[in-house]
N, C-alpha and C positions, 0 to 999 in steps of 0.2 A: 526434437520437434521445432520446426521453424516458426517464428512469429515476428511481428513488427510492432513497434510502438509508434503511435501517432496521436495528434491532437484530436480531441473529441468533436463529434458532429452530432447535431440534434437527431439525426436519423439513426443513431446508435441505440436509442432507448429500447426498442423491442428486443434487441439482442442482450442488452443488460438485464432486462426483466427475465428473460429466458434462463440465463446462467446464474443470476444473483438470487433467484427464488429457491434457496436451499438452506434449510436450518443448520446443516453442517458448516456452512460458511458463516452464518449469523452468530452461531455459538462462540466463534472465535474473534468476533469484532465487538466494538462498542455498541451500546444500545441504540445509537442513532442509525444503525444499519437494520432496517426492519425485517421482520419475518412474520407472515409471508411478505414477499417483495413483489409489489404490483407494478404494472406499467406506469401508473402515476408516480410511484417512487422513482422509477428509472428516469422518467422525464425530468423530475426535479433534480436528480443527481447530475444527469448529463447537462442540463441547463446551467447548474452551478459551475460545473467544470468549464463550460464554454464562457460564461459571463465573467468568471474570476481568473481566467488564465493569465499567468504572469504577474498578477497583482498580489493576491493573497496565497497563491498556490500554483503548482505546476503539476497537472494531472495528465496522464496519458492512457489511452485505450490500448489494451493488449489485443492484437488481431492475429487470428490463425485462420488460414484459408479464406480470407475476406470477411470473417465474422468476428465481432468483438466478443471476447471470452473472459475478460477481466480488466482490472484497473490497477494502476500504480501511481501514487502521487506523493508530493512533498508539500507540506503546509508550512508557510513561512511564519516564523514567530516574531514577536515584537518586543519593544522595550529592551531590557537587559539581555534578552535572548535573540536579538535581531540578527545574529550570524548563525542561527540554528534553524533547522527545519525538521518537522516530524513526518516520518515516512508512514504511509498506509497503503495497503494493497489487499486484493482478493483475486481469486481465479476460479473459474468454473470447474466443478469437480471432475468432469471428463478429462481435464488437462493437468490434473495433479500428477506428480511423479515423472514429468517429462523434462525437468530442468528449465522450464520456462521462467518461473518467477525469479529465481536468483539472478538469471541473466537480465531480466527486465529491471530489477532493482539496481544491478551494476550499471546498466546503461543510463538509467535516469540519474543516478547519483554522479556518475562521471560527467554527464552533460551539465548538471547543476553546479558542480564544483568548478567547471571550466567557464560557465557563463554568468554566474551570480556571485554575490558576496558571501555565500554560505561557507562556513568553515566546519560545521558539524551537522550531521544528519542522524537522527535517532529514531528508534522504534520501541514500542512497549507491548510486546506480545504476552499473552498469558503464559505462565511458567509451564503449564501442561500442554501447550501447543508446540509439540516437538517439531512438526513440519515447518512451521513458521520460523522457529528458532534456527533450524537447519538452513533455511533460505538466507537468513541474515548472516549466519556464519560463513556460508559459501560465498556470499557477496563481500566478505571482508569486515563485517561488523564485529565488534568485540562486546562481550557481556561485561557490563559494569556493575551489575548488582541485581538482587532479587528483592522486590518490595513485598514483604510477607503480609498477607491479608490486606492488600492495598486496593482491592476493587471488589465490587459485587456484580456478578453476572447471573441472571436467572435465579436470584435469591440465594446464591452461594458465594461465600467469601472466597476470593481467588488471590493467589500470588501472581505477580506480573514481573517481567524482567525489563531492565533497561539495557538496551543495546545501542551502540553508537559507532559511526564511521566518521573519522576526522579527515578533512581534506589533506592534511600533512602526512597521513598514514595510509591512505587508500591504496589498494592494489590496482593493477591495471585491468581493464575490461577484457574478459575472456572471449 
């Protein structure tokens, strides 16, 4: 399935609310991703992406057939982690299983390694989130470890994984 990555526009909020309002997405993300996901939540998210572009983060809208169906972003770290960025992403359920997300991750990481000082991009999916782990592995990320009982989601202790992609080791964009 074809898609494009582009910078966020404030007019994207209704589409974000449409696709992000899904407990199957929220169960695999941090608690800051609300469920239910309202239009007000979408406005706040899109506004943050627009206002902080290139400063604290680089977030891109994932667009299929002219409609925003997901997001991929890297959040720049500070202090001793200043050459690192944390990857985050979500995709509307109707678009799962079409190879969109791993290609979006590859494209964004390739661009950031070429245009910024980043040397390492990492992600922290829940260990049980096999789909997200596959996305990372297809995009060239390596599993560095499992943090046992390292998080609590919906009142349940969860294991999470540390994945990373190093600029020096990345594979080419497919």
